[in-house]
C-alpha positions as CSV (number, residue, x, y, z in Angstrom):
1,X,-110.8,-14.8,42.0
2,X,-111.2,-12.7,45.1
3,X,-108.2,-10.6,44.9
4,X,-107.8,-7.6,47.2
5,X,-106.3,-4.5,45.8
6,X,-104.7,-1.4,47.4
7,X,-104.8,1.9,45.7
8,X,-103.1,5.3,46.1
9,X,-105.6,8.1,46.9
10,X,-104.3,11.6,47.7
11,X,-100.8,10.3,48.1
12,X,-101.9,7.7,50.7
13,X,-102.5,4.0,50.5
14,X,-106.1,2.9,50.8
15,X,-107.6,-0.6,50.8
16,X,-107.9,-3.4,50.6
17,X,-110.7,-3.3,48.0
18,X,-112.4,-6.0,45.9
19,X,-112.8,-5.6,42.1
20,X,-116.5,-4.6,42.7
21,X,-115.5,-1.9,45.2
22,X,-112.9,-0.5,42.8
23,X,-115.6,-0.2,40.2
24,X,-117.7,1.8,42.7
25,X,-114.7,4.1,43.4
26,X,-114.4,5.0,39.8
27,X,-110.6,4.6,39.7
28,X,-108.9,5.9,36.6
29,X,-106.3,4.2,34.3
30,X,-103.6,6.3,36.0
31,X,-104.5,5.2,39.6
32,X,-101.6,3.3,41.2
33,X,-102.7,-0.2,42.4
34,X,-100.9,-3.0,44.3
35,X,-102.0,-6.5,45.4
36,X,-100.2,-9.4,47.1
37,X,-97.6,-11.0,44.8
38,X,-96.7,-7.7,43.0
39,X,-93.2,-6.3,43.4
40,X,-94.2,-2.7,43.0
41,X,-97.2,-0.3,42.6
42,X,-98.3,0.0,38.9
43,X,-101.0,1.9,37.1
44,X,-104.4,0.3,36.9
45,X,-104.3,0.4,33.1
46,X,-101.4,-2.1,33.2
47,X,-103.4,-4.7,35.1
48,X,-105.6,-6.7,32.6
49,X,-108.2,-7.9,35.1
50,X,-109.0,-4.3,36.1
51,X,-109.8,-3.1,32.6
52,X,-113.5,-3.8,33.3
53,X,-113.6,-1.4,36.3
54,X,-111.6,1.5,35.0
55,X,-113.4,4.8,34.8
56,X,-112.8,6.4,31.5
57,X,-114.1,9.9,31.5
58,X,-116.4,10.6,28.5
59,X,-114.7,12.4,25.6
60,X,-115.6,16.1,25.7
61,X,-118.3,17.0,23.2
62,X,-116.8,19.1,20.5
63,X,-118.2,22.5,20.2
64,X,-119.6,23.5,16.8
65,X,-117.1,25.2,14.7
66,X,-118.1,28.5,13.4
67,X,-116.7,29.4,10.0
68,X,-114.1,32.1,10.1
69,X,-114.9,34.8,7.5
70,X,-111.9,36.9,6.6
71,X,-113.1,40.1,5.0
72,X,-111.1,42.9,3.6
73,X,-112.0,46.4,4.1
74,X,-113.0,48.4,1.1
75,X,-109.7,50.2,1.2
76,X,-107.7,47.0,1.1
77,X,-109.7,45.5,-1.7
78,X,-109.4,48.7,-3.7
79,X,-105.7,48.7,-3.2
80,X,-105.5,45.1,-4.4
81,X,-107.5,45.8,-7.5
82,X,-105.6,49.0,-8.4
83,X,-102.1,47.5,-8.0
84,X,-100.5,47.9,-11.4
85,X,-99.4,44.6,-13.1
86,X,-95.8,44.3,-14.3
87,X,-95.2,45.3,-17.9
88,X,-92.3,42.9,-18.6
89,X,-90.7,45.4,-20.9
90,X,-87.1,44.7,-20.1
91,X,-87.7,40.9,-20.3
92,X,-89.4,41.5,-23.7
93,X,-86.5,43.5,-25.1
94,X,-84.0,40.9,-24.0
95,X,-85.9,38.0,-25.5
96,X,-86.4,39.9,-28.7
97,X,-82.7,40.7,-29.1
98,X,-81.1,37.6,-27.7
99,X,-83.5,34.8,-28.3
100,X,-86.3,35.0,-30.9
101,X,-87.1,38.3,-32.6
102,X,-90.7,37.8,-33.8
103,X,-92.2,36.7,-30.5
104,X,-90.0,39.1,-28.6
105,X,-91.4,42.0,-30.6
106,X,-95.0,40.8,-29.9
107,X,-94.1,40.7,-26.2
108,X,-92.7,44.3,-26.4
109,X,-96.0,45.4,-28.0
110,X,-98.1,43.9,-25.2
111,X,-95.7,45.4,-22.6
112,X,-96.4,48.9,-24.1
113,X,-100.1,48.2,-24.1
114,X,-99.9,47.2,-20.4
115,X,-98.2,50.5,-19.6
116,X,-100.7,52.6,-21.5
117,X,-103.7,50.8,-19.9
118,X,-102.2,51.4,-16.5
119,X,-101.8,55.1,-17.1
120,X,-105.5,55.2,-18.3
121,X,-106.7,53.4,-15.2
122,X,-107.8,50.3,-17.0
123,X,-106.2,47.9,-14.5
124,X,-108.1,44.7,-15.4
125,X,-107.3,45.2,-19.1
126,X,-103.7,45.9,-18.2
127,X,-103.5,42.6,-16.2
128,X,-104.6,40.7,-19.3
129,X,-102.1,42.4,-21.6
130,X,-99.4,41.9,-18.9
131,X,-100.1,38.2,-18.9
132,X,-99.9,38.1,-22.7
133,X,-96.5,40.0,-22.6
134,X,-95.2,37.4,-20.1
135,X,-96.4,34.4,-22.3
136,X,-94.9,35.8,-25.5
137,X,-91.7,36.5,-23.7
138,X,-91.6,32.9,-22.5
139,X,-92.4,31.8,-26.0
140,X,-89.5,33.9,-27.4
141,X,-87.1,32.4,-24.9
142,X,-88.2,28.8,-25.6
143,X,-88.1,29.3,-29.4
144,X,-84.7,30.9,-29.1
145,X,-83.3,27.9,-27.2
146,X,-84.9,25.5,-29.7
147,X,-83.6,27.4,-32.8
148,X,-80.1,28.2,-31.5
149,X,-78.5,25.0,-32.7
150,X,-80.0,25.5,-36.2
151,X,-78.7,29.1,-36.2
152,X,-75.2,27.9,-35.4
153,X,-75.3,25.2,-38.2
154,X,-76.5,27.9,-40.7
155,X,-73.8,30.3,-39.6
156,X,-71.1,27.7,-40.0
157,X,-72.1,26.4,-43.4
158,X,-73.6,29.4,-45.1
């Protein structure tokens, strides 16, 4: 098939060109093309017989990615390590009174230990006792919810 194609170059019509000539011109998929029998100009990528001549620029070579290292200044890291953990004292008292006394009392003890360790500057030890206070407080809450129906039954029939 010796079709002759016209193309748009710099907003002007150029041609006629054969398929071989279009290949030498390195037309892109976005180049507008027309040939006899077509109703309008269309992009070269939409003409199947021109797929062999389209110039597709090579994909850019990706640059090597350098890892990003986020470092904290000594002042920031010392501020993070010296931040006092919560003592959960109020939560411990509420769970001891309202929900389950034994575990609530243990939570209160660890809350007091947390405060003492913070005052003494033992921040890491304070963090561990703070975590224990929180877990015993949660345990008191859960045990209180579980035992509540039994407490009501005992109170009604005692």
